[in-house]
C-alpha positions in Angstrom: 111.5 122.4 74.3 114.7 124.5 73.7 117.4 124.3 76.3 120.6 126.4 77.1 123.5 126.1 79.5 124.0 129.0 82.0 126.4 130.0 84.7 126.0 132.1 87.8 127.6 135.6 87.5 128.8 137.7 90.3 129.2 141.0 88.5 128.5 144.1 90.5 129.9 146.9 88.3 129.2 148.1 84.7 132.9 147.4 83.9 132.6 143.8 84.9 129.5 143.3 82.8 131.2 144.8 79.8 134.2 142.5 80.3 131.8 139.6 80.4 130.4 140.7 77.0 133.8 141.0 75.5 134.4 137.3 76.4 131.4 136.3 74.3 128.9 136.1 77.1 125.4 137.7 77.5 124.3 138.7 81.0 120.8 137.7 82.0 118.4 137.7 85.0 115.9 135.0 86.1 113.1 136.3 88.3 109.6 135.4 89.5 108.1 133.0 91.9 109.2 132.8 95.6 112.9 132.5 94.8 115.3 135.4 94.7 116.4 136.9 91.4 119.3 135.0 89.8 122.0 136.7 87.8 123.4 134.4 85.1 125.4 134.6 81.9 124.8 132.7 78.6 126.8 132.0 75.5 126.2 134.7 72.9 126.4 132.1 70.2 123.7 129.9 71.8 121.5 133.0 72.5 121.7 134.2 68.9 120.7 130.7 67.8 117.6 130.7 70.0 116.6 134.3 69.0 116.7 133.3 65.3 114.0 130.7 66.0 110.4 131.5 65.4 108.3 132.8 68.3 111.3 133.1 70.7 109.4 135.3 73.2 106.5 132.9 73.5 108.5 129.6 73.8 109.4 128.0 77.1 113.1 127.4 77.5 114.9 125.0 79.8 117.9 126.6 81.5 120.5 124.2 82.9 122.1 125.9 85.9 124.4 124.1 88.4 123.1 120.7 87.4 119.4 121.7 87.8 116.8 122.5 85.1 114.6 125.6 85.3 111.7 126.2 83.0 111.7 129.9 82.0 110.0 132.2 79.5 111.9 135.0 77.7 110.4 138.4 78.6 112.8 141.0 77.2 115.9 141.2 75.1 118.2 144.3 74.9 120.3 144.8 71.7 123.3 147.0 71.1 122.3 150.0 69.1 125.3 149.8 66.8 126.1 146.1 66.3 122.6 144.8 66.9 124.0 142.1 69.1 122.1 140.8 72.2 123.5 142.4 75.3 121.0 141.4 78.0 118.0 139.0 78.6 115.3 138.8 81.2 113.6 135.4 82.0 110.6 134.7 84.2 110.3 131.4 86.0 107.5 129.1 85.1 105.6 128.5 88.4 103.0 125.8 88.3 99.5 127.1 89.0 100.2 130.7 88.1 99.2 132.5 84.9 101.0 134.8 82.6 99.9 137.2 79.8 101.6 136.7 76.4 101.2 137.7 72.8 100.9 134.5 70.8 101.5 134.6 67.1 98.8 133.5 64.6 99.6 131.0 61.8 97.5 130.6 58.7 97.3 127.2 57.0 95.6 125.7 53.9 95.6 129.0 51.9 95.7 126.8 48.7 92.4 125.2 49.7 90.5 128.5 50.1 88.0 129.0 47.3 88.0 132.8 47.9 91.8 133.1 47.6 91.8 130.9 44.5 89.3 133.4 42.9 91.6 136.3 43.5 90.5 137.2 47.0 92.9 138.8 49.5 93.6 137.6 53.0 93.3 140.7 55.2 95.1 140.0 58.5 93.7 142.1 61.3 95.8 140.6 64.1 99.1 138.8 63.6 99.3 138.2 67.4 96.7 137.7 70.1 97.2 138.6 73.7 96.3 135.6 75.9 96.2 134.9 79.6 97.7 131.4 79.9 98.6 129.0 82.7 102.4 128.7 82.9 102.3 125.0 82.3 100.0 125.3 79.3 101.4 128.0 77.0 100.6 127.7 73.2 103.4 128.4 70.9 101.0 129.6 68.1 97.4 129.9 67.2 96.3 128.0 64.1 93.8 129.4 61.6 92.6 127.0 58.9 91.6 128.7 55.7 90.1 125.6 54.1 86.7 126.2 52.4 86.7 129.9 53.2 85.2 132.1 50.5 85.2 135.8 49.7 83.4 137.7 52.5 84.3 135.2 55.2 85.8 136.4 58.5 87.8 134.5 61.1 87.0 135.5 64.7 88.7 134.4 68.0 85.7 132.1 68.7 86.7 130.0 65.6 90.1 129.2 67.0 90.6 126.3 69.3 92.3 127.6 72.4 94.0 125.2 74.9 92.3 124.6 78.3 92.2 127.6 80.6 93.7 129.8 78.0 91.6 133.0 77.4 92.1 136.2 75.4 92.6 139.3 77.4 90.0 141.0 75.3 86.6 140.0 76.8 83.0 140.8 75.9 83.3 140.7 72.2 84.2 138.2 69.4 86.9 140.1 67.7 88.1 139.5 64.2 91.5 137.9 63.4 91.4 138.1 59.6 89.0 138.3 56.6 88.9 137.1 53.0 88.3 140.3 51.1 87.2 140.7 47.5 90.0 141.6 45.0 90.6 145.2 44.4 90.7 146.2 40.7 92.3 149.6 39.9 91.0 151.1 36.6 93.3 153.5 34.9 91.8 156.8 33.7 91.4 157.1 29.9 94.0 159.2 28.2 92.6 162.4 26.5 92.9 162.5 22.7 96.2 164.1 21.7 95.9 167.1 19.5 98.8 169.1 18.0 99.0 172.9 18.5 98.5 173.5 14.7 95.5 171.2 14.6 93.9 173.1 17.5 94.5 176.4 15.9 93.1 175.1 12.6 90.0 173.8 14.3 89.5 177.2 16.0 89.9 179.0 12.7 87.4 176.8 11.0 84.9 177.3 13.7 85.3 181.1 13.5 84.9 181.0 9.7 81.7 178.9 9.9 80.2 181.2 12.5 81.0 184.3 10.4 79.4 182.7 7.3 76.2 181.9 9.1 75.9 185.4 10.3 76.1 186.8 6.7 79.4 188.5 7.3 82.4 188.4 5.1 85.0 185.9 6.0 88.8 186.7 5.9 89.0 184.4 2.8 86.3 186.5 1.1 88.1 189.7 1.8 91.3 188.3 0.4 89.5 187.3 -2.8 88.1 190.8 -3.2 91.5 192.3 -2.7 92.9 190.1 -5.4 90.1 191.1 -7.8 90.6 194.9 -7.3 93.5 196.3 -9.5 96.1 198.2 -7.7 96.5 201.9 -8.3 98.3 202.6 -11.6 97.4 199.2 -13.0 94.9 198.6 -15.8 92.4 195.8 -16.0 93.2 193.2 -18.6 89.8 193.5 -20.3 90.0 197.3 -20.8 91.6 198.5 -24.1 93.4 201.8 -24.5 91.7 203.9 -27.3 94.0 204.7 -30.3 95.4 208.2 -30.4 94.1 210.5 -33.0 96.6 211.8 -35.6 
């Protein structure tokens, strides 16, 4: 269990709170149970260290205040919009016998032992956190999902997770899915069309036109060109015609 030192603060104005922050302290409040709300301050350095730990908002923390230990649970953190530094925290007291609703993170193990994932399957995570109603003295830090022996098409439901005693999901009446092992998705690229040059396309069109004209019994442009070459131009004489000799 994580622990942190705290001191009681007597700030009443916004200016006093800002001055506290400039000194490297983070104001906080402890509430819940039959006791009155307590205003405290914490070391920013220690607060940042705790926040960086996994599952901070679902871990019970021991606050040492005036020589006494209090078990609390972080409920809310406020951050500065510019510096992203923590500027305020809310804690709820852990009161024995009471229950609290929390979102508990899900952790997946033994992915290397899943036949489905080995064959290229994909772990499709539906819920990374599950909302549970827990006794304050029995709060799980995480829910373990074992992927051992899971093949493609398998689904992990809430009923397959071992929950601690008296811990129940807030969703009742159905066995909801946490994750599935889905078949791999193969994306097939479309085939590229055959590339043709502009000249090749024009040549193909011309050949098709010539062939259609020939089948119809009409003269093709090539035939007409041949006839034009065969006809002598005006003023010219055919090579095979001889000029008769002039009479004396």
